[in-house]
C-alpha positions as CSV (number, residue, x, y, z in Angstrom):
1,M,-57.0,-24.1,79.9
2,T,-58.1,-23.5,76.3
3,A,-55.7,-22.4,73.5
4,S,-56.9,-18.8,73.7
5,Q,-56.2,-18.8,77.4
6,R,-52.7,-20.0,77.1
7,P,-49.9,-17.3,77.6
8,P,-48.1,-16.1,74.5
9,S,-44.7,-17.6,73.6
10,A,-41.5,-15.6,73.3
11,S,-42.1,-15.1,69.6
12,G,-45.4,-13.4,70.4
13,L,-47.6,-16.3,69.3
14,P,-50.0,-18.1,71.6
15,E,-48.2,-20.9,73.3
16,A,-48.7,-24.2,71.4
17,P,-50.5,-27.0,73.2
18,R,-48.1,-29.1,75.1
19,L,-47.5,-32.6,73.8
20,E,-47.2,-35.4,76.1
21,G,-43.7,-36.6,76.5
22,V,-42.2,-33.3,75.3
23,D,-40.9,-31.1,78.0
24,E,-41.0,-27.3,77.8
25,S,-37.3,-26.8,76.9
26,A,-37.6,-29.0,73.8
27,W,-40.7,-27.0,72.8
28,L,-38.8,-23.7,73.1
29,D,-35.9,-25.1,70.9
30,V,-38.5,-25.9,68.2
31,I,-40.0,-22.3,68.4
32,H,-36.4,-20.9,68.2
33,K,-35.6,-22.9,65.1
34,M,-38.8,-21.8,63.5
35,D,-37.8,-18.1,64.1
36,E,-34.4,-18.8,62.5
37,V,-35.9,-20.4,59.5
38,Y,-38.3,-17.5,59.0
39,S,-35.5,-14.9,59.3
40,Q,-33.4,-16.9,56.8
41,L,-36.5,-16.9,54.4
42,V,-36.7,-13.2,54.7
43,A,-33.0,-12.7,54.0
44,D,-33.1,-15.1,51.0
45,E,-36.0,-13.2,49.5
46,I,-34.1,-9.9,49.8
47,A,-31.1,-11.4,48.2
48,L,-33.2,-13.0,45.4
49,E,-34.7,-9.5,44.7
50,A,-31.2,-8.0,44.5
51,K,-30.1,-10.8,42.2
52,N,-33.1,-10.2,40.0
53,T,-32.4,-6.5,39.8
54,E,-28.7,-7.2,39.0
55,L,-29.9,-9.7,36.3
56,E,-32.2,-7.2,34.8
57,Q,-29.4,-4.6,34.7
58,Q,-27.1,-7.0,33.0
59,Q,-29.7,-7.9,30.5
60,Q,-30.3,-4.3,29.8
61,F,-26.6,-3.7,29.4
62,I,-26.3,-6.6,26.9
63,F,-29.3,-5.3,25.0
64,S,-27.8,-1.8,24.8
65,L,-24.6,-3.3,23.5
66,L,-26.4,-5.3,20.9
67,T,-28.4,-2.3,19.9
68,A,-25.4,0.0,19.6
69,M,-23.3,-2.5,17.5
70,S,-22.8,-1.4,13.9
71,D,-21.8,-4.9,12.9
72,V,-24.6,-7.4,12.3
73,L,-25.0,-10.2,14.8
74,V,-27.0,-13.4,14.8
75,A,-26.8,-16.3,17.3
76,C,-28.3,-19.6,16.4
77,S,-28.7,-23.0,18.0
78,E,-26.8,-26.2,17.1
79,A,-29.6,-27.0,14.7
80,G,-29.3,-23.5,13.0
81,A,-32.4,-21.9,14.6
82,I,-32.0,-18.2,15.2
83,E,-32.1,-17.4,19.0
84,E,-30.7,-13.8,19.1
85,T,-30.2,-10.9,16.7
86,N,-29.3,-7.2,17.0
87,A,-30.8,-4.0,15.6
88,A,-28.2,-3.8,12.7
89,L,-29.2,-7.2,11.4
90,C,-32.9,-6.5,11.7
91,E,-32.4,-3.2,9.8
92,L,-30.4,-4.9,7.1
93,V,-32.9,-7.7,6.4
94,G,-36.0,-5.6,7.1
95,R,-37.4,-8.0,9.7
96,S,-37.9,-7.6,13.4
97,D,-36.2,-9.7,16.1
98,A,-39.6,-11.4,16.9
99,E,-40.0,-12.5,13.3
100,L,-36.5,-13.8,13.1
101,R,-36.4,-15.8,16.3
102,G,-36.9,-19.6,15.6
103,Q,-36.3,-19.2,11.9
104,P,-33.4,-21.1,10.3
105,V,-30.4,-19.0,9.9
106,A,-30.2,-20.2,6.3
107,S,-33.3,-18.2,5.6
108,L,-31.2,-15.0,5.8
109,M,-29.1,-16.2,2.8
110,A,-29.7,-14.8,-0.6
111,D,-29.0,-18.0,-2.6
112,D,-28.0,-21.7,-2.4
113,V,-24.3,-20.9,-2.7
114,A,-24.5,-18.7,0.5
115,V,-26.4,-21.5,2.3
116,E,-23.8,-24.1,1.4
117,R,-21.0,-21.8,2.5
118,L,-22.8,-21.2,5.8
119,R,-23.3,-24.9,6.3
120,S,-19.6,-25.6,5.6
121,V,-18.3,-23.0,8.1
122,M,-20.7,-24.2,10.8
123,E,-19.1,-27.7,10.4
124,T,-15.6,-26.2,10.3
125,V,-15.9,-24.5,13.7
126,A,-16.5,-27.9,15.3
127,A,-12.8,-28.7,14.7
128,R,-11.3,-25.3,15.4
129,R,-12.3,-22.1,17.2
130,G,-13.6,-19.5,14.8
131,A,-13.8,-19.2,11.0
132,T,-14.4,-16.5,8.5
133,V,-16.9,-16.7,5.6
134,E,-18.2,-14.3,3.0
135,V,-21.9,-14.8,2.1
136,D,-24.7,-12.9,0.5
137,L,-27.6,-11.9,2.7
138,R,-31.0,-10.8,1.3
139,D,-31.6,-7.2,2.4
140,A,-34.9,-5.4,3.0
141,Q,-35.4,-4.8,-0.7
142,G,-34.7,-8.4,-1.6
143,Q,-31.2,-7.6,-3.0
144,P,-28.1,-9.7,-2.2
145,V,-25.6,-7.9,0.1
146,P,-22.1,-9.4,0.6
147,V,-21.3,-9.8,4.3
148,E,-18.1,-11.1,5.8
149,F,-19.0,-13.1,8.9
150,N,-16.8,-14.4,11.7
151,C,-18.3,-17.6,13.0
152,T,-17.5,-18.8,16.5
153,P,-19.0,-21.7,18.5
154,R,-21.3,-20.9,21.5
155,L,-20.5,-23.1,24.5
156,S,-22.5,-24.2,27.5
157,S,-21.4,-23.9,31.1
158,T,-20.0,-27.5,30.7
159,G,-18.0,-26.6,27.7
160,H,-20.2,-28.3,25.1
161,R,-21.1,-26.5,21.9
162,V,-24.7,-25.5,21.9
163,G,-24.8,-23.2,18.9
164,H,-23.0,-20.6,16.8
165,V,-22.5,-16.8,16.9
166,F,-22.1,-14.8,13.6
167,V,-20.7,-11.3,13.7
168,G,-20.0,-9.4,10.4
169,R,-20.1,-6.3,8.4
170,P,-21.6,-5.6,5.0
171,M,-18.7,-5.6,2.5
172,G,-20.3,-2.7,0.6
173,E,-19.6,-0.5,3.7
174,L,-16.1,-1.8,3.9
175,K,-15.5,-1.1,0.2
176,R,-16.9,2.4,0.5
177,A,-14.7,3.0,3.6
178,Y,-11.7,1.6,1.7
179,H,-12.4,3.8,-1.3
180,Q,-12.7,6.9,0.9
181,L,-9.5,5.9,2.7
182,R,-7.7,5.5,-0.7
183,E,-9.0,8.9,-1.9
184,A,-7.9,10.5,1.3
185,H,-4.5,8.9,1.0
186,E,-4.1,10.1,-2.6
187,A,-5.1,13.6,-1.5
188,L,-2.6,13.5,1.3
189,K,0.2,12.4,-1.0
190,R,-0.7,15.3,-3.4
191,T,-0.8,17.8,-0.5
192,Q,2.6,16.4,0.7
193,Q,4.1,16.9,-2.7
194,Q,2.7,20.4,-2.9
195,L,4.1,21.2,0.6
196,L,7.5,19.8,-0.4
197,H,7.5,21.8,-3.5
198,S,6.3,25.0,-1.7
199,E,9.1,24.7,0.9
200,K,11.7,24.1,-1.9
201,L,10.3,27.3,-3.7
202,A,10.5,29.2,-0.4
203,S,14.2,28.1,0.0
204,L,14.8,29.0,-3.7
205,G,13.2,32.4,-3.0
206,R,15.8,33.1,-0.3
207,L,18.5,32.5,-2.9
208,V,17.2,35.2,-5.4
209,A,19.4,37.9,-4.0
210,G,22.4,35.6,-3.9
211,V,21.7,34.5,-7.4
212,A,21.5,38.0,-8.7
213,H,24.9,38.7,-7.1
214,E,26.4,35.5,-8.3
215,L,25.2,36.0,-11.9
216,N,26.3,39.7,-11.9
217,N,30.0,39.0,-12.0
218,P,30.1,36.6,-15.0
219,I,27.4,38.6,-16.9
220,S,29.3,41.9,-16.3
221,F,32.5,40.2,-17.5
222,V,30.8,38.9,-20.6
223,L,29.2,42.3,-21.3
224,G,32.5,44.1,-20.9
225,N,34.2,41.7,-23.3
226,V,31.4,42.0,-25.8
227,H,31.7,45.8,-25.8
228,A,35.5,45.4,-26.3
229,L,34.8,42.9,-29.2
230,A,32.4,45.4,-30.7
231,R,35.1,48.1,-30.7
232,Y,37.6,45.7,-32.1
233,T,35.2,44.7,-34.8
234,G,34.8,48.3,-35.9
235,R,38.6,48.8,-36.2
236,L,39.0,45.6,-38.2
237,Q,36.2,46.6,-40.5
238,Q,37.9,49.9,-41.2
239,Y,41.3,48.3,-41.8
240,V,39.8,45.6,-44.1
241,Q,37.8,48.3,-46.0
242,A,41.1,50.2,-46.6
243,M,42.7,47.0,-47.9
244,H,39.8,46.4,-50.2
245,E,40.0,49.9,-51.6
246,G,43.7,49.3,-52.5
247,A,45.2,51.9,-50.2
248,A,48.9,52.5,-50.5
249,P,51.2,50.5,-48.2
250,A,52.1,53.7,-46.3
251,A,48.4,54.5,-45.7
252,L,47.8,51.0,-44.6
253,A,50.6,51.1,-42.2
254,E,49.3,54.3,-40.8
255,A,45.8,52.8,-40.4
256,R,47.2,49.8,-38.8
257,R,49.0,51.9,-36.2
258,R,46.1,54.3,-35.7
259,L,43.6,51.5,-35.3
260,R,45.9,49.4,-33.1
261,I,45.3,46.4,-35.2
262,D,48.2,44.4,-33.8
263,H,47.0,45.0,-30.2
264,T,43.4,44.0,-31.3
265,L,44.6,40.8,-32.9
266,A,46.7,39.9,-29.8
267,D,43.8,40.6,-27.4
268,L,41.0,38.8,-29.4
269,H,42.0,35.3,-28.1
270,S,41.9,36.3,-24.4
271,L,38.6,38.2,-24.9
272,M,37.0,35.2,-26.5
273,E,38.2,32.9,-23.7
274,G,37.0,35.2,-21.0
275,T,33.6,35.6,-22.7
276,L,33.2,31.8,-23.0
277,E,34.3,31.3,-19.4
278,G,31.7,33.9,-18.2
279,A,28.9,32.4,-20.3
280,Q,29.8,28.9,-19.0
281,R,29.8,30.1,-15.4
282,T,26.4,31.7,-16.0
283,A,25.1,28.4,-17.5
284,D,26.5,26.4,-14.6
285,I,24.7,28.7,-12.1
286,V,21.4,28.4,-14.0
287,A,21.8,24.6,-14.3
288,G,22.4,24.4,-10.5
289,L,19.3,26.3,-9.8
290,K,17.3,24.2,-12.1
291,R,18.5,21.0,-10.3
292,F,17.7,22.5,-7.0
293,S,14.2,23.7,-7.9
294,A,13.1,20.5,-9.8
295,M,10.0,19.2,-8.0
296,D,10.4,15.4,-8.5
297,R,14.2,15.1,-8.9
298,E,15.0,11.8,-7.1
299,E,18.3,10.9,-8.9
300,Q,20.8,9.3,-6.6
301,G,24.5,9.3,-7.0
302,P,27.8,10.0,-5.2
303,V,27.9,13.5,-3.7
304,E,30.9,15.2,-2.2
305,I,29.4,16.4,1.1
306,D,32.0,19.1,1.8
307,G,31.1,20.8,-1.5
308,V,27.4,20.7,-0.5
309,V,28.1,22.4,2.8
310,E,30.3,25.0,1.3
311,R,27.7,25.8,-1.4
312,A,25.0,26.1,1.2
313,V,27.0,28.5,3.2
314,H,27.8,30.5,0.0
315,W,24.1,30.7,-1.0
316,V,22.9,31.8,2.4
317,R,25.6,34.5,2.7
318,K,24.9,35.8,-0.8
319,G,21.2,35.7,-0.2
320,T,20.3,37.0,3.3
321,A,23.4,37.0,5.4
322,P,26.5,38.6,3.9
323,T,28.2,39.2,7.3
324,F,27.4,35.8,8.7
325,E,30.5,34.2,10.3
326,V,30.7,30.5,9.5
327,R,33.6,28.5,10.7
328,Y,34.0,25.2,8.8
329,A,37.1,23.0,8.3
330,P,36.5,20.0,6.2
331,Q,38.4,16.9,7.3
332,G,39.0,15.6,3.7
333,P,37.1,14.4,0.7
334,C,33.9,12.6,1.9
335,W,31.3,11.0,-0.4
336,V,27.8,10.1,0.4
337,R,25.1,8.6,-1.9
338,G,22.0,10.6,-2.5
339,S,20.5,13.6,-4.3
340,A,22.8,16.7,-4.4
341,G,19.8,19.0,-4.6
342,Q,18.0,17.5,-1.7
343,L,21.1,17.5,0.5
344,L,21.8,21.1,-0.4
345,Q,18.3,21.9,0.7
346,V,18.9,20.3,4.1
347,M,22.3,22.1,4.6
348,M,20.7,25.5,3.6
349,N,17.9,25.0,6.1
350,L,20.3,24.3,8.9
351,V,22.6,27.2,8.0
352,Q,19.7,29.7,7.4
353,N,18.0,28.6,10.7
354,A,21.3,29.1,12.5
355,Y,21.5,32.7,11.2
356,D,17.8,33.4,11.9
357,A,18.2,32.1,15.5
358,A,21.4,34.1,16.2
359,A,20.5,37.4,14.5
360,G,19.3,40.1,16.8
361,H,20.6,38.7,20.1
362,G,23.5,40.9,20.9
363,A,26.6,39.3,19.5
364,A,27.3,39.0,15.8
365,P,25.7,35.8,14.3
366,A,28.1,33.0,14.1
367,L,28.0,29.3,13.2
368,Q,30.5,26.5,13.9
369,I,30.3,23.4,11.7
370,E,32.3,20.4,12.9
371,E,32.9,17.4,10.7
372,T,33.9,14.0,12.0
373,L,34.7,11.1,9.5
374,G,33.9,7.6,10.6
375,D,34.5,4.4,8.9
376,Q,30.9,4.1,7.8
377,T,29.4,7.6,8.5
378,V,30.1,11.3,8.3
379,R,29.0,13.4,11.3
380,L,28.3,17.1,11.0
381,V,27.4,19.3,14.0
382,F,25.9,22.7,13.4
383,R,26.3,24.9,16.5
384,D,25.1,28.5,16.5
385,N,25.5,31.3,19.1
386,G,21.9,32.1,19.4
387,P,19.7,31.8,22.5
388,G,19.1,28.1,22.1
389,I,15.8,26.2,22.1
390,A,13.5,25.9,25.1
391,S,13.4,22.4,26.6
392,E,9.6,22.2,26.0
393,H,10.1,22.8,22.3
394,L,13.0,20.3,21.7
395,G,10.6,17.4,21.1
396,R,8.6,19.3,18.5
397,V,11.4,20.9,16.4
398,F,10.9,18.4,13.6
399,D,7.0,18.4,13.7
400,P,5.4,19.8,10.6
401,F,4.2,23.4,10.9
402,F,5.9,23.9,14.2
403,T,8.0,27.1,14.4
404,T,9.1,29.6,17.0
405,K,9.6,32.3,14.4
406,P,7.3,35.3,14.2
407,V,4.2,35.0,11.9
408,G,5.3,35.4,8.3
409,K,8.9,34.6,9.0
410,G,8.7,30.8,8.7
411,T,6.5,28.0,7.4
412,G,7.4,25.4,10.1
413,L,8.2,22.9,7.3
414,G,11.9,23.3,6.7
415,L,13.2,21.1,9.4
416,S,10.3,18.6,9.0
417,I,11.1,18.2,5.3
418,S,14.9,18.1,6.1
419,Y,14.2,15.3,8.6
420,G,12.4,13.2,5.9
421,I,15.1,13.8,3.4
422,V,17.8,12.7,5.8
423,E,15.8,9.6,6.6
424,R,15.4,8.7,3.0
425,H,19.2,9.0,2.6
426,G,19.7,6.5,5.4
427,G,20.9,9.0,7.9
428,R,19.5,10.7,11.0
429,I,19.3,14.2,12.4
430,S,18.9,15.3,16.0
431,V,18.8,18.5,18.0
432,A,20.0,19.6,21.4
433,S,20.4,22.9,23.3
434,P,23.4,22.6,25.5
435,G,23.0,26.2,26.9
436,K,25.3,29.1,27.4
437,G,27.7,27.2,29.6
438,S,28.5,24.8,26.7
439,G,29.0,27.5,24.1
440,G,25.3,28.5,23.8
441,G,22.8,28.2,21.0
442,A,21.2,25.2,19.4
443,E,23.1,22.2,18.2
444,F,21.9,20.1,15.2
445,T,23.7,16.9,14.5
446,L,23.5,15.3,11.1
447,E,24.8,11.8,10.3
448,L,25.0,10.3,6.8
449,P,26.3,7.0,5.6
450,R,29.5,7.2,3.5
451,C,30.1,5.7,0.1
452,A,33.1,5.1,-2.2
453,A,34.4,7.9,-4.3
454,P,33.0,7.8,-7.9
455,A,35.1,7.2,-10.9
456,A,36.8,10.2,-12.5
457,G,34.3,12.5,-14.1
458,A,31.3,10.9,-12.4
459,A,31.0,13.3,-9.4
460,K,27.6,14.7,-8.7
461,P,27.5,18.5,-9.2
462,V,26.2,20.6,-6.4
463,D,26.0,24.0,-8.0
């Protein structure tokens, strides 16, 4: 029987010629093993193709990262030959990756000083992991460009150092970014000062009506006294004129009675005292307003906090809320260290907000101010009878420009500025809304550190 006449094997191939001394079962085992090896080769080839695809994807991913990097990158061998770059470096030096590969990394440097710094840092990373160096690279126009590089060793799979990796950013870009950041910071500071001043002026505007009323009493008193003094002056002039003309004693006595000279002389002292008192009161009110409206007033000193609270209530009542019921019982003299004008602004914001929240909600607006004196702090709780603050708004009450008032009724800066003032005074302010079951309304708690009472005559004015 020839080979072509032999029956096919189980694998579909013609049955191999039989070897002498090898039985049929051994031959079948050989054929089976060959089939297994062939199947394994096919599986290995499929796995290899999958690995190649994965490797290509990883290479593409790494390439896209290198291309997207804004920082410049260069990897070199242990001898300093460039092995890898990125698009940022190629753009900076004006050469392609193909041109740079194999070139010494020192060829990127602008001068010998940079080469020496580069060599020094490459030696340094042998002893410790990573080092920073600032060197000048030569850009595409041949000009030196300062670059701050972070140099790290590149290790093999066995942990041996096989090269270095430099990643850095041109210092010119950093300087420009720093300059822009500084300009933005200065602009922000100016804007903040303007906002602070605007809010203080807004608070001052709410006082105008109260100021007019407050000034009206002493000015009216002064004007009345001045008119009386004008009348008295006319009488005295007539009497003195008669004396100068040599009138008879009887005529002088009659003029003295008719002109009420004795009454005039007795009343002059009280008129002058009253006029001076009214003028001084007017000057005190104006001085207090000037202190409150001063934009950059940062003077610190002992401040009697009860007087600040009472003055804030007084101004708000005179200005916008003449019928506002405020219950406040000071617990005794209490001094804090700070700016009287700034603390007055905080108190006025809290009192005014309480009135605004409570007005128009049925019951007459009312505010309860509770004071608790501790060894180190004074605690003031402002509790109004308004509708309270919604739970979703509690966390934003002190955010700049956040307000629940109608458009045109609030700037959203009052509480934010008050929060900053209280922090600068070493205190803290918080808000809660207990609800109607606990007395209703919003509840602002203010805590300030206490200080010793000042020496006599050194108290900080709050008017």
